[in-house]
PDB file of N, CA, C and O in Angstrom:
ATOM      1  N   MET A   1       5.597  16.364 -20.025  1.00  0.00           N
ATOM      2  CA  MET A   1       4.760  16.094 -18.881  1.00  0.00           C
ATOM      3  C   MET A   1       5.584  15.385 -17.806  1.00  0.00           C
ATOM      4  O   MET A   1       6.235  14.379 -18.089  1.00  0.00           O
ATOM      5  N   ALA A   2       5.563  15.894 -16.592  1.00  0.00           N
ATOM      6  CA  ALA A   2       6.319  15.314 -15.487  1.00  0.00           C
ATOM      7  C   ALA A   2       5.564  14.128 -14.889  1.00  0.00           C
ATOM      8  O   ALA A   2       4.335  14.129 -14.818  1.00  0.00           O
ATOM      9  N   THR A   3       6.308  13.135 -14.469  1.00  0.00           N
ATOM     10  CA  THR A   3       5.716  11.972 -13.819  1.00  0.00           C
ATOM     11  C   THR A   3       5.591  12.250 -12.335  1.00  0.00           C
ATOM     12  O   THR A   3       6.549  12.681 -11.694  1.00  0.00           O
ATOM     13  N   GLU A   4       4.421  12.006 -11.795  1.00  0.00           N
ATOM     14  CA  GLU A   4       4.197  12.233 -10.371  1.00  0.00           C
ATOM     15  C   GLU A   4       4.902  11.146  -9.560  1.00  0.00           C
ATOM     16  O   GLU A   4       4.855   9.966  -9.906  1.00  0.00           O
ATOM     17  N   SER A   5       5.553  11.564  -8.477  1.00  0.00           N
ATOM     18  CA  SER A   5       6.239  10.629  -7.593  1.00  0.00           C
ATOM     19  C   SER A   5       5.290  10.109  -6.521  1.00  0.00           C
ATOM     20  O   SER A   5       4.397  10.832  -6.079  1.00  0.00           O
ATOM     21  N   PRO A   6       5.477   8.862  -6.100  1.00  0.00           N
ATOM     22  CA  PRO A   6       4.640   8.329  -5.027  1.00  0.00           C
ATOM     23  C   PRO A   6       4.890   9.066  -3.714  1.00  0.00           C
ATOM     24  O   PRO A   6       6.031   9.388  -3.383  1.00  0.00           O
ATOM     25  N   ARG A   7       3.831   9.328  -2.979  1.00  0.00           N
ATOM     26  CA  ARG A   7       3.937   9.875  -1.623  1.00  0.00           C
ATOM     27  C   ARG A   7       3.596   8.727  -0.671  1.00  0.00           C
ATOM     28  O   ARG A   7       2.429   8.384  -0.479  1.00  0.00           O
ATOM     29  N   TRP A   8       4.624   8.151  -0.090  1.00  0.00           N
ATOM     30  CA  TRP A   8       4.479   6.940   0.720  1.00  0.00           C
ATOM     31  C   TRP A   8       3.978   7.246   2.118  1.00  0.00           C
ATOM     32  O   TRP A   8       4.344   8.262   2.709  1.00  0.00           O
ATOM     33  N   TYR A   9       3.141   6.366   2.645  1.00  0.00           N
ATOM     34  CA  TYR A   9       2.738   6.455   4.045  1.00  0.00           C
ATOM     35  C   TYR A   9       2.414   5.067   4.579  1.00  0.00           C
ATOM     36  O   TYR A   9       2.100   4.147   3.824  1.00  0.00           O
ATOM     37  N   THR A  10       2.495   4.943   5.874  1.00  0.00           N
ATOM     38  CA  THR A  10       2.097   3.713   6.564  1.00  0.00           C
ATOM     39  C   THR A  10       0.962   4.048   7.512  1.00  0.00           C
ATOM     40  O   THR A  10       0.772   5.204   7.890  1.00  0.00           O
ATOM     41  N   SER A  11       0.230   3.053   7.884  1.00  0.00           N
ATOM     42  CA  SER A  11      -0.889   3.231   8.803  1.00  0.00           C
ATOM     43  C   SER A  11      -0.392   3.668  10.175  1.00  0.00           C
ATOM     44  O   SER A  11       0.705   3.302  10.596  1.00  0.00           O
ATOM     45  N   SER A  12      -1.202   4.445  10.855  1.00  0.00           N
ATOM     46  CA  SER A  12      -0.855   4.831  12.230  1.00  0.00           C
ATOM     47  C   SER A  12      -0.915   3.630  13.169  1.00  0.00           C
ATOM     48  O   SER A  12      -0.434   3.708  14.300  1.00  0.00           O
ATOM     49  N   TYR A  13      -1.498   2.524  12.719  1.00  0.00           N
ATOM     50  CA  TYR A  13      -1.571   1.297  13.506  1.00  0.00           C
ATOM     51  C   TYR A  13      -0.352   0.402  13.282  1.00  0.00           C
ATOM     52  O   TYR A  13      -0.317  -0.720  13.786  1.00  0.00           O
ATOM     53  N   SER A  14       0.631   0.870  12.549  1.00  0.00           N
ATOM     54  CA  SER A  14       1.761   0.045  12.129  1.00  0.00           C
ATOM     55  C   SER A  14       2.931   0.014  13.101  1.00  0.00           C
ATOM     56  O   SER A  14       4.045  -0.296  12.680  1.00  0.00           O
ATOM     57  N   ASN A  15       2.746   0.307  14.328  1.00  0.00           N
ATOM     58  CA  ASN A  15       3.838   0.284  15.299  1.00  0.00           C
ATOM     59  C   ASN A  15       4.026  -1.133  15.832  1.00  0.00           C
ATOM     60  O   ASN A  15       3.803  -1.401  17.013  1.00  0.00           O
ATOM     61  N   ASN A  16       4.443  -2.040  14.937  1.00  0.00           N
ATOM     62  CA  ASN A  16       4.556  -3.445  15.318  1.00  0.00           C
ATOM     63  C   ASN A  16       5.954  -4.018  15.117  1.00  0.00           C
ATOM     64  O   ASN A  16       6.096  -5.207  14.834  1.00  0.00           O
ATOM     65  N   GLY A  17       6.950  -3.218  15.254  1.00  0.00           N
ATOM     66  CA  GLY A  17       8.311  -3.725  15.137  1.00  0.00           C
ATOM     67  C   GLY A  17       8.883  -3.688  13.734  1.00  0.00           C
ATOM     68  O   GLY A  17       9.912  -4.313  13.478  1.00  0.00           O
ATOM     69  N   GLY A  18       8.250  -2.977  12.823  1.00  0.00           N
ATOM     70  CA  GLY A  18       8.820  -2.817  11.500  1.00  0.00           C
ATOM     71  C   GLY A  18       8.290  -3.735  10.426  1.00  0.00           C
ATOM     72  O   GLY A  18       8.732  -3.640   9.281  1.00  0.00           O
ATOM     73  N   ASP A  19       7.368  -4.617  10.740  1.00  0.00           N
ATOM     74  CA  ASP A  19       6.804  -5.501   9.724  1.00  0.00           C
ATOM     75  C   ASP A  19       5.605  -4.828   9.079  1.00  0.00           C
ATOM     76  O   ASP A  19       4.461  -5.226   9.297  1.00  0.00           O
ATOM     77  N   CYS A  20       5.882  -3.801   8.279  1.00  0.00           N
ATOM     78  CA  CYS A  20       4.825  -2.961   7.728  1.00  0.00           C
ATOM     79  C   CYS A  20       4.988  -2.831   6.218  1.00  0.00           C
ATOM     80  O   CYS A  20       6.026  -3.164   5.645  1.00  0.00           O
ATOM     81  N   VAL A  21       3.934  -2.338   5.607  1.00  0.00           N
ATOM     82  CA  VAL A  21       3.999  -1.950   4.210  1.00  0.00           C
ATOM     83  C   VAL A  21       3.677  -0.464   4.119  1.00  0.00           C
ATOM     84  O   VAL A  21       2.994   0.093   4.979  1.00  0.00           O
ATOM     85  N   ALA A  22       4.175   0.158   3.075  1.00  0.00           N
ATOM     86  CA  ALA A  22       3.854   1.554   2.779  1.00  0.00           C
ATOM     87  C   ALA A  22       3.060   1.560   1.479  1.00  0.00           C
ATOM     88  O   ALA A  22       3.308   0.748   0.589  1.00  0.00           O
ATOM     89  N   VAL A  23       2.117   2.469   1.376  1.00  0.00           N
ATOM     90  CA  VAL A  23       1.306   2.600   0.168  1.00  0.00           C
ATOM     91  C   VAL A  23       1.362   4.040  -0.313  1.00  0.00           C
ATOM     92  O   VAL A  23       1.630   4.959   0.461  1.00  0.00           O
ATOM     93  N   ALA A  24       1.107   4.221  -1.599  1.00  0.00           N
ATOM     94  CA  ALA A  24       1.096   5.563  -2.194  1.00  0.00           C
ATOM     95  C   ALA A  24      -0.205   5.724  -2.963  1.00  0.00           C
ATOM     96  O   ALA A  24      -0.272   5.413  -4.152  1.00  0.00           O
ATOM     97  N   THR A  25      -1.222   6.203  -2.293  1.00  0.00           N
ATOM     98  CA  THR A  25      -2.542   6.329  -2.913  1.00  0.00           C
ATOM     99  C   THR A  25      -2.661   7.537  -3.832  1.00  0.00           C
ATOM    100  O   THR A  25      -3.659   7.680  -4.538  1.00  0.00           O
ATOM    101  N   ASN A  26      -1.662   8.402  -3.832  1.00  0.00           N
ATOM    102  CA  ASN A  26      -1.755   9.607  -4.652  1.00  0.00           C
ATOM    103  C   ASN A  26      -1.674   9.322  -6.153  1.00  0.00           C
ATOM    104  O   ASN A  26      -1.917  10.226  -6.953  1.00  0.00           O
ATOM    105  N   LEU A  27      -1.343   8.109  -6.554  1.00  0.00           N
ATOM    106  CA  LEU A  27      -1.215   7.797  -7.973  1.00  0.00           C
ATOM    107  C   LEU A  27      -2.466   7.170  -8.580  1.00  0.00           C
ATOM    108  O   LEU A  27      -2.486   6.876  -9.775  1.00  0.00           O
ATOM    109  N   VAL A  28      -3.507   6.962  -7.782  1.00  0.00           N
ATOM    110  CA  VAL A  28      -4.718   6.308  -8.290  1.00  0.00           C
ATOM    111  C   VAL A  28      -5.317   7.079  -9.463  1.00  0.00           C
ATOM    112  O   VAL A  28      -5.672   6.476 -10.476  1.00  0.00           O
ATOM    113  N   ALA A  29      -5.433   8.382  -9.343  1.00  0.00           N
ATOM    114  CA  ALA A  29      -6.081   9.175 -10.393  1.00  0.00           C
ATOM    115  C   ALA A  29      -5.338   9.102 -11.724  1.00  0.00           C
ATOM    116  O   ALA A  29      -5.969   9.100 -12.781  1.00  0.00           O
ATOM    117  N   THR A  30      -4.021   9.043 -11.688  1.00  0.00           N
ATOM    118  CA  THR A  30      -3.244   9.063 -12.932  1.00  0.00           C
ATOM    119  C   THR A  30      -2.909   7.681 -13.475  1.00  0.00           C
ATOM    120  O   THR A  30      -2.748   7.518 -14.685  1.00  0.00           O
ATOM    121  N   THR A  31      -2.799   6.672 -12.595  1.00  0.00           N
ATOM    122  CA  THR A  31      -2.388   5.345 -13.060  1.00  0.00           C
ATOM    123  C   THR A  31      -3.424   4.255 -12.813  1.00  0.00           C
ATOM    124  O   THR A  31      -3.363   3.196 -13.438  1.00  0.00           O
ATOM    125  N   GLY A  32      -4.376   4.498 -11.913  1.00  0.00           N
ATOM    126  CA  GLY A  32      -5.360   3.471 -11.565  1.00  0.00           C
ATOM    127  C   GLY A  32      -4.797   2.396 -10.665  1.00  0.00           C
ATOM    128  O   GLY A  32      -5.447   1.381 -10.417  1.00  0.00           O
ATOM    129  N   THR A  33      -3.575   2.620 -10.169  1.00  0.00           N
ATOM    130  CA  THR A  33      -2.919   1.628  -9.319  1.00  0.00           C
ATOM    131  C   THR A  33      -2.457   2.250  -8.011  1.00  0.00           C
ATOM    132  O   THR A  33      -2.359   3.469  -7.871  1.00  0.00           O
ATOM    133  N   ILE A  34      -2.175   1.359  -7.052  1.00  0.00           N
ATOM    134  CA  ILE A  34      -1.633   1.773  -5.764  1.00  0.00           C
ATOM    135  C   ILE A  34      -0.329   1.012  -5.550  1.00  0.00           C
ATOM    136  O   ILE A  34      -0.347  -0.204  -5.358  1.00  0.00           O
ATOM    137  N   PRO A  35       0.798   1.713  -5.579  1.00  0.00           N
ATOM    138  CA  PRO A  35       2.069   1.057  -5.293  1.00  0.00           C
ATOM    139  C   PRO A  35       2.147   0.666  -3.812  1.00  0.00           C
ATOM    140  O   PRO A  35       1.689   1.400  -2.935  1.00  0.00           O
ATOM    141  N   VAL A  36       2.736  -0.500  -3.557  1.00  0.00           N
ATOM    142  CA  VAL A  36       2.917  -1.018  -2.206  1.00  0.00           C
ATOM    143  C   VAL A  36       4.369  -1.458  -2.090  1.00  0.00           C
ATOM    144  O   VAL A  36       4.922  -2.043  -3.021  1.00  0.00           O
ATOM    145  N   ARG A  37       4.995  -1.171  -0.927  1.00  0.00           N
ATOM    146  CA  ARG A  37       6.390  -1.590  -0.731  1.00  0.00           C
ATOM    147  C   ARG A  37       6.612  -1.985   0.723  1.00  0.00           C
ATOM    148  O   ARG A  37       5.816  -1.649   1.600  1.00  0.00           O
ATOM    149  N   ASP A  38       7.686  -2.688   0.961  1.00  0.00           N
ATOM    150  CA  ASP A  38       8.119  -3.090   2.299  1.00  0.00           C
ATOM    151  C   ASP A  38       8.813  -1.890   2.947  1.00  0.00           C
ATOM    152  O   ASP A  38       9.733  -1.322   2.359  1.00  0.00           O
ATOM    153  N   THR A  39       8.384  -1.499   4.148  1.00  0.00           N
ATOM    154  CA  THR A  39       8.991  -0.336   4.798  1.00  0.00           C
ATOM    155  C   THR A  39      10.440  -0.570   5.187  1.00  0.00           C
ATOM    156  O   THR A  39      11.197   0.387   5.347  1.00  0.00           O
ATOM    157  N   LYS A  40      10.839  -1.829   5.343  1.00  0.00           N
ATOM    158  CA  LYS A  40      12.223  -2.121   5.709  1.00  0.00           C
ATOM    159  C   LYS A  40      13.171  -1.965   4.527  1.00  0.00           C
ATOM    160  O   LYS A  40      14.383  -1.865   4.719  1.00  0.00           O
ATOM    161  N   VAL A  41      12.634  -1.943   3.297  1.00  0.00           N
ATOM    162  CA  VAL A  41      13.451  -1.845   2.088  1.00  0.00           C
ATOM    163  C   VAL A  41      12.866  -0.746   1.190  1.00  0.00           C
ATOM    164  O   VAL A  41      12.303  -1.035   0.134  1.00  0.00           O
ATOM    165  N   PRO A  42      13.003   0.518   1.618  1.00  0.00           N
ATOM    166  CA  PRO A  42      12.357   1.600   0.869  1.00  0.00           C
ATOM    167  C   PRO A  42      12.862   1.777  -0.560  1.00  0.00           C
ATOM    168  O   PRO A  42      12.138   2.318  -1.396  1.00  0.00           O
ATOM    169  N   ASP A  43      14.073   1.339  -0.862  1.00  0.00           N
ATOM    170  CA  ASP A  43      14.594   1.439  -2.219  1.00  0.00           C
ATOM    171  C   ASP A  43      14.407   0.141  -2.998  1.00  0.00           C
ATOM    172  O   ASP A  43      14.868   0.017  -4.133  1.00  0.00           O
ATOM    173  N   GLY A  44      13.733  -0.820  -2.384  1.00  0.00           N
ATOM    174  CA  GLY A  44      13.505  -2.111  -3.019  1.00  0.00           C
ATOM    175  C   GLY A  44      12.345  -2.080  -3.992  1.00  0.00           C
ATOM    176  O   GLY A  44      11.835  -1.014  -4.337  1.00  0.00           O
ATOM    177  N   PRO A  45      11.941  -3.236  -4.422  1.00  0.00           N
ATOM    178  CA  PRO A  45      10.860  -3.313  -5.415  1.00  0.00           C
ATOM    179  C   PRO A  45       9.515  -2.884  -4.845  1.00  0.00           C
ATOM    180  O   PRO A  45       9.284  -2.935  -3.637  1.00  0.00           O
ATOM    181  N   THR A  46       8.648  -2.467  -5.737  1.00  0.00           N
ATOM    182  CA  THR A  46       7.278  -2.138  -5.364  1.00  0.00           C
ATOM    183  C   THR A  46       6.335  -3.033  -6.158  1.00  0.00           C
ATOM    184  O   THR A  46       6.677  -3.532  -7.229  1.00  0.00           O
ATOM    185  N   MET A  47       5.159  -3.219  -5.615  1.00  0.00           N
ATOM    186  CA  MET A  47       4.116  -3.967  -6.290  1.00  0.00           C
ATOM    187  C   MET A  47       2.985  -2.980  -6.545  1.00  0.00           C
ATOM    188  O   MET A  47       2.557  -2.280  -5.627  1.00  0.00           O
ATOM    189  N   ARG A  48       2.504  -2.916  -7.764  1.00  0.00           N
ATOM    190  CA  ARG A  48       1.395  -2.014  -8.104  1.00  0.00           C
ATOM    191  C   ARG A  48       0.109  -2.832  -8.174  1.00  0.00           C
ATOM    192  O   ARG A  48      -0.024  -3.743  -8.991  1.00  0.00           O
ATOM    193  N   LEU A  49      -0.828  -2.488  -7.306  1.00  0.00           N
ATOM    194  CA  LEU A  49      -2.113  -3.180  -7.278  1.00  0.00           C
ATOM    195  C   LEU A  49      -3.167  -2.305  -7.938  1.00  0.00           C
ATOM    196  O   LEU A  49      -3.185  -1.090  -7.743  1.00  0.00           O
ATOM    197  N   HIS A  50      -4.034  -2.917  -8.709  1.00  0.00           N
ATOM    198  CA  HIS A  50      -5.149  -2.165  -9.275  1.00  0.00           C
ATOM    199  C   HIS A  50      -5.972  -1.622  -8.117  1.00  0.00           C
ATOM    200  O   HIS A  50      -6.152  -2.306  -7.109  1.00  0.00           O
ATOM    201  N   ALA A  51      -6.465  -0.417  -8.251  1.00  0.00           N
ATOM    202  CA  ALA A  51      -7.180   0.240  -7.156  1.00  0.00           C
ATOM    203  C   ALA A  51      -8.360  -0.584  -6.654  1.00  0.00           C
ATOM    204  O   ALA A  51      -8.604  -0.619  -5.448  1.00  0.00           O
ATOM    205  N   ASP A  52      -9.102  -1.250  -7.546  1.00  0.00           N
ATOM    206  CA  ASP A  52     -10.233  -2.080  -7.123  1.00  0.00           C
ATOM    207  C   ASP A  52      -9.771  -3.281  -6.303  1.00  0.00           C
ATOM    208  O   ASP A  52     -10.421  -3.652  -5.326  1.00  0.00           O
ATOM    209  N   ALA A  53      -8.660  -3.885  -6.693  1.00  0.00           N
ATOM    210  CA  ALA A  53      -8.131  -5.028  -5.947  1.00  0.00           C
ATOM    211  C   ALA A  53      -7.654  -4.597  -4.564  1.00  0.00           C
ATOM    212  O   ALA A  53      -7.867  -5.309  -3.583  1.00  0.00           O
ATOM    213  N   PHE A  54      -7.015  -3.444  -4.483  1.00  0.00           N
ATOM    214  CA  PHE A  54      -6.551  -2.947  -3.193  1.00  0.00           C
ATOM    215  C   PHE A  54      -7.735  -2.635  -2.285  1.00  0.00           C
ATOM    216  O   PHE A  54      -7.701  -2.944  -1.094  1.00  0.00           O
ATOM    217  N   ALA A  55      -8.784  -2.023  -2.839  1.00  0.00           N
ATOM    218  CA  ALA A  55      -9.980  -1.707  -2.059  1.00  0.00           C
ATOM    219  C   ALA A  55     -10.636  -2.983  -1.535  1.00  0.00           C
ATOM    220  O   ALA A  55     -11.100  -3.014  -0.396  1.00  0.00           O
ATOM    221  N   ALA A  56     -10.678  -4.025  -2.347  1.00  0.00           N
ATOM    222  CA  ALA A  56     -11.254  -5.304  -1.905  1.00  0.00           C
ATOM    223  C   ALA A  56     -10.410  -5.917  -0.787  1.00  0.00           C
ATOM    224  O   ALA A  56     -10.956  -6.470   0.168  1.00  0.00           O
ATOM    225  N   PHE A  57      -9.091  -5.823  -0.901  1.00  0.00           N
ATOM    226  CA  PHE A  57      -8.210  -6.333   0.142  1.00  0.00           C
ATOM    227  C   PHE A  57      -8.445  -5.591   1.464  1.00  0.00           C
ATOM    228  O   PHE A  57      -8.582  -6.221   2.512  1.00  0.00           O
ATOM    229  N   VAL A  58      -8.490  -4.268   1.416  1.00  0.00           N
ATOM    230  CA  VAL A  58      -8.709  -3.462   2.626  1.00  0.00           C
ATOM    231  C   VAL A  58     -10.064  -3.797   3.246  1.00  0.00           C
ATOM    232  O   VAL A  58     -10.175  -3.915   4.466  1.00  0.00           O
ATOM    233  N   ALA A  59     -11.089  -3.951   2.419  1.00  0.00           N
ATOM    234  CA  ALA A  59     -12.407  -4.311   2.932  1.00  0.00           C
ATOM    235  C   ALA A  59     -12.363  -5.671   3.630  1.00  0.00           C
ATOM    236  O   ALA A  59     -12.985  -5.850   4.677  1.00  0.00           O
ATOM    237  N   GLY A  60     -11.641  -6.615   3.065  1.00  0.00           N
ATOM    238  CA  GLY A  60     -11.499  -7.929   3.684  1.00  0.00           C
ATOM    239  C   GLY A  60     -10.799  -7.864   5.026  1.00  0.00           C
ATOM    240  O   GLY A  60     -11.192  -8.553   5.966  1.00  0.00           O
ATOM    241  N   VAL A  61      -9.773  -7.048   5.123  1.00  0.00           N
ATOM    242  CA  VAL A  61      -9.061  -6.866   6.392  1.00  0.00           C
ATOM    243  C   VAL A  61      -9.999  -6.276   7.439  1.00  0.00           C
ATOM    244  O   VAL A  61     -10.046  -6.742   8.577  1.00  0.00           O
ATOM    245  N   ARG A  62     -10.731  -5.264   7.049  1.00  0.00           N
ATOM    246  CA  ARG A  62     -11.650  -4.604   7.984  1.00  0.00           C
ATOM    247  C   ARG A  62     -12.742  -5.542   8.472  1.00  0.00           C
ATOM    248  O   ARG A  62     -13.228  -5.403   9.595  1.00  0.00           O
ATOM    249  N   GLN A  63     -13.130  -6.494   7.635  1.00  0.00           N
ATOM    250  CA  GLN A  63     -14.186  -7.438   8.009  1.00  0.00           C
ATOM    251  C   GLN A  63     -13.631  -8.647   8.763  1.00  0.00           C
ATOM    252  O   GLN A  63     -14.380  -9.559   9.112  1.00  0.00           O
ATOM    253  N   GLY A  64     -12.325  -8.654   9.012  1.00  0.00           N
ATOM    254  CA  GLY A  64     -11.721  -9.765   9.736  1.00  0.00           C
ATOM    255  C   GLY A  64     -11.542 -11.013   8.885  1.00  0.00           C
ATOM    256  O   GLY A  64     -11.448 -12.119   9.418  1.00  0.00           O
ATOM    257  N   GLY A  65     -11.493 -10.848   7.583  1.00  0.00           N
ATOM    258  CA  GLY A  65     -11.396 -11.983   6.677  1.00  0.00           C
ATOM    259  C   GLY A  65     -10.055 -12.685   6.661  1.00  0.00           C
ATOM    260  O   GLY A  65      -9.928 -13.737   6.035  1.00  0.00           O
ATOM    261  N   PHE A  66      -9.072 -12.151   7.313  1.00  0.00           N
ATOM    262  CA  PHE A  66      -7.745 -12.749   7.325  1.00  0.00           C
ATOM    263  C   PHE A  66      -7.359 -13.018   8.767  1.00  0.00           C
ATOM    264  O   PHE A  66      -7.357 -12.101   9.589  1.00  0.00           O
ATOM    265  N   GLY A  67      -7.035 -14.248   9.082  1.00  0.00           N
ATOM    266  CA  GLY A  67      -6.648 -14.596  10.436  1.00  0.00           C
ATOM    267  C   GLY A  67      -5.207 -14.212  10.714  1.00  0.00           C
ATOM    268  O   GLY A  67      -4.505 -13.717   9.832  1.00  0.00           O
ATOM    269  N   PRO A  68      -4.769 -14.442  11.944  1.00  0.00           N
ATOM    270  CA  PRO A  68      -3.375 -14.141  12.295  1.00  0.00           C
ATOM    271  C   PRO A  68      -2.416 -15.039  11.535  1.00  0.00           C
ATOM    272  O   PRO A  68      -2.749 -16.166  11.167  1.00  0.00           O
ATOM    273  N   ALA A  69      -1.214 -14.513  11.308  1.00  0.00           N
ATOM    274  CA  ALA A  69      -0.191 -15.259  10.573  1.00  0.00           C
ATOM    275  C   ALA A  69       0.315 -16.431  11.370  1.00  0.00           C
ATOM    276  O   ALA A  69       1.181 -17.169  10.900  1.00  0.00           O
TER     277      ALA A  69
END
């Protein structure tokens, strides 16, 4: 059985000078996780978030739950 590779993408809203993350949602069905990485270091480490945790984070962002850095 072949292992599926992540298909990375960034948000279309990410034109902010390179301080972005890339996510690979194509692995949710097979692993239940969403890999996340720094776009400036594509060969660097990734963090795998459980799909429910990632969904809660995105919902919080959309609701304005996180202030500016």
